[in-house]
C-alpha positions, -999 to 999 in steps of 0.1 A, spaced: 69 303 75 77 267 64 99 273 34 126 248 22 149 245 -7 160 210 -17 191 213 -38 217 189 -53 191 161 -59 182 139 -86 145 143 -91 121 116 -102 95 132 -125 67 112 -141 86 102 -172 123 109 -165 149 114 -138 164 149 -137 200 144 -127 206 178 -111 177 198 -98 164 221 -70 130 218 -55 114 248 -39 88 240 -11 65 265 7 37 258 32 37 220 26 34 224 -12 60 221 -40 64 256 -55 87 248 -84 114 225 -97 145 241 -112 167 218 -133 203 223 -141 229 241 -122 214 274 -112 225 295 -82 204 289 -52 191 320 -33 178 310 1 160 342 9 137 331 37 142 295 30 158 267 48 185 252 26 188 213 25 215 196 6 204 163 -10 240 151 -16 232 140 -51 207 114 -38 174 104 -56 142 123 -47 111 104 -53 75 109 -45 63 96 -12 53 59 -16 16 49 -7 10 15 8 -27 5 2 -23 -28 22 -5 -29 55 -15 -45 88 13 -37 112 50 -29 119 75 -25 147 56 -51 168 23 -34 166 -8 -47 148 -36 -22 138 -61 -47 149 -49 -42 185 -76 -15 187 -54 12 202 -42 46 190 -6 37 199 -6 8 174 -18 29 146 7 56 154 36 31 154 26 19 120 25 55 108 60 61 122 74 28 107 59 37 72 74 71 72 109 57 81 107 33 52 97 58 25 59 55 27 41 88 33 5 76 31 -12 43 38 -45 24 42 -50 10 76 -58 -26 68 -78 -50 88 -78 -88 89 -110 -109 92 -123 -107 129 -154 -102 149 -175 -72 141 -167 -58 175 -129 -59 170 -133 -44 134 -153 -15 148 -128 -9 176 -100 -8 149 -121 17 129 -126 39 160 -88 38 167 -80 50 131 -106 79 135 -89 91 167 -55 91 150 -63 104 116 -52 141 113 -27 136 142 -4 111 127 33 111 139 45 98 106 28 87 74 -7 100 67 -37 77 70 -54 78 35 -83 57 47 -92 21 57 -88 -11 36 -111 -38 48 -96 -72 40 -124 -96 48 -143 -109 65 -163 -119 35 -137 -143 20 -139 -179 8 -125 -204 33 -111 -226 4 -86 -198 -3 -83 -184 31 -45 -182 33 -36 -169 67 -71 -155 73 -86 -171 104 -115 -193 92 -136 -190 123 -141 -153 114 -149 -158 76 -186 -155 67 -208 -147 37 -213 -111 27 -239 -95 49 -253 -63 36 -267 -50 69 -234 -57 87 -215 -38 60 -239 -9 63 -232 -9 101 -194 -8 94 -200 22 70 -221 39 96 -191 39 120 -164 45 94 -182 66 68 -160 78 40 -128 65 57 -133 31 39 -115 34 6 -110 -3 -3 -128 -37 4 -114 -71 -4 -140 -98 -9 -147 -130 -26 -175 -123 -51 -185 -159 -57 -199 -162 -21 -237 -159 -17 -245 -122 -14 -212 -113 -30 -226 -95 -60 -252 -76 -40 -222 -64 -18 -204 -52 -49 -235 -32 -60 -236 -15 -25 -198 -8 -24 -200 7 -59 -227 32 -46 -201 40 -18 -174 47 -44 -148 26 -27 -122 4 -46 -137 -31 -48 -109 -57 -46 -110 -94 -52 -89 -120 -33 -91 -150 -10 -115 -161 -37 -122 -193 -56 -140 -174 -83 -140 -190 -117 -132 -170 -148 -168 -163 -154 -176 -154 -118 -147 -129 -118 -158 -115 -152 -193 -108 -137 -177 -92 -106 -154 -69 -127 -183 -59 -149 -203 -51 -118 -178 -27 -104 -148 -47 -89 -116 -31 -103 -87 -43 -81 -70 -76 -72 -54 -79 -38 -20 -97 -36 -24 -111 -70 -17 -148 -74 -18 -153 -37 -50 -165 -20 -69 -173 -51 -77 -199 -77 -46 -205 -97 -43 -203 -135 -50 -235 -153 -52 -237 -192 -88 -252 -189 -98 -232 -158 -82 -197 -161 -98 -183 -130 -99 -147 -118 -62 -139 -125 -67 -143 -162 -101 -124 -160 -82 -96 -144 -54 -96 -170 -81 -92 -197 -99 -62 -180 -82 -29 -187 -98 -12 -157 -86 -38 -133 -54 -31 -113 -33 -56 -94 -14 -56 -61 20 -72 -60 40 -82 -29 76 -81 -42 96 -97 -15 113 -126 -32 88 -149 -16 52 -143 -26 60 -139 -64 87 -152 -87 105 -124 -106 91 -138 -139 56 -134 -127 63 -98 -116 76 -91 -150 46 -109 -167 22 -86 -145 41 -55 -156 41 -66 -192 4 -71 -193 -7 -43 -171 20 -17 -172 30 5 -143 -4 22 -144 -22 -11 -136 2 -25 -110 7 -15 -73 34 -22 -50 23 -32 -14 39 -46 17 10 -65 33 32 -64 63 24 -78 97 37 -64 129 70 -83 124 80 -56 98 110 -39 114 113 -65 142 131 -94 127 127 -131 133 106 -144 160 70 -155 171 40 -133 168 2 -136 171 -16 -122 140 -53 -127 129 -57 -151 158 -29 -173 146 6 -179 160 31 -168 132 67 -176 131 92 -155 111 124 -172 100 148 -154 77 123 -126 73 96 -150 61 63 -152 81 44 -186 81 17 -203 101 25 -237 117 13 -255 86 37 -236 64 11 -211 49 26 -177 42 13 -152 67 17 -116 51 52 -103 47 79 -83 64 90 -62 34 91 -24 35 81 -1 7 117 10 0 127 -26 -1 99 -36 -25 110 -8 -47 146 -21 -48 134 -57 -54 112 -45 -82 141 -29 -100 162 -60 -94 136 -80 -115 145 -58 -146 117 -33 -143 128 3 -148 131 26 -118 107 50 -133 80 24 -136 88 10 -102 82 44 -85 50 48 -105 38 15 -91 48 25 -55 35 61 -56 16 74 -87 -6 44 -94 -19 39 -59 -26 77 -57 -45 74 -89 -65 44 -78 -74 61 -45 -82 94 -64 -57 113 -44 -48 140 -68 -25 159 -44 1 133 -40 18 106 -59 41 126 -82 66 154 -79 51 184 -95 44 221 -87 12 226 -66 12 191 -50 20 182 -15 55 180 -7 54 144 3 89 133 -7 116 106 0 153 109 -4 170 75 -13 206 66 -18 220 42 -44 210 12 -23 174 24 -17 181 32 17 159 61 31 179 92 40 149 111 51 112 113 45 92 146 41 56 149 46 38 181 37 71 200 36 83 186 70 113 164 72 109 136 97 135 116 115 156 96 92 161 59 101 197 64 114 183 91 138 161 65 155 192 45 166 
């Protein structure tokens, strides 16, 4: 039987941190949480000492493209598995395999790779697929390769769903493009999260999209019409809609700390999601890479195209958590943004918080937010130091 007692840990609950607790785990589920200094009886349980470190729910990355030198658009099972492994070692226990704009053939091959891996992951679990593109506006393309961008095509999207089925959990598009609103109607019927980005939508166009079913903004402020006092654009439209949540790349590059605090003040932790948007340079360091059909150079951890355009990030989820706290946002809210809110958005009611009856997807962090170990469904995976 797979039974574990985690003792001598600080436990992050939904609304507070318990300074001294013991967590009982059986068959991949959290059985109970004892607070205070109670004697621990390990009858049939493996005893694990948390050394007083902080236990948080496993983080969920709804937007990641690659890691450890591997890009999920490579179209191989090995690439998907390496991202799964890298996620787990950085405190992420579930993720959406995220595409970039490409040919339909390359996208379908990526989907097939995910289908072959799901259920057999070596690390973090695949919670589904996030399609970022190809129905994006060239005017706000960012690092997306313009030669693959196109107007929304309903028949093409239906073919994608025929291959992927219910694995598609999120789609990022530009609603102002011809066919954009029709695509939103179709995606709403599929019950996926409809996200807006790489978009030049006006305030009015964004309002229409949010009324029709869009409910999320991908990497908010990046790849979209900026706020102007006579042209507020989609960002202000999203701020005004209570049902719309926002992604934030917190890496000290994509967003100024004041903007992160503004997003948090307006949306609260229940309306804000921490993401990595990482490319394959995550965990690799500076160097040259090929991503989305572009040559990307990473210097001092910042990925850019030749013209200086930011090209995704190299931040990890545990680093994003630390940097969010550094902006002045409480640790409790930061953890909600990294775990609880993405679980709620994706309707994953079995993960995202530490509570009896939920999956034992947990991460032990030290005072510097370094991952001591990651647990997925009650099984402790290799800690980062064990990989060396």
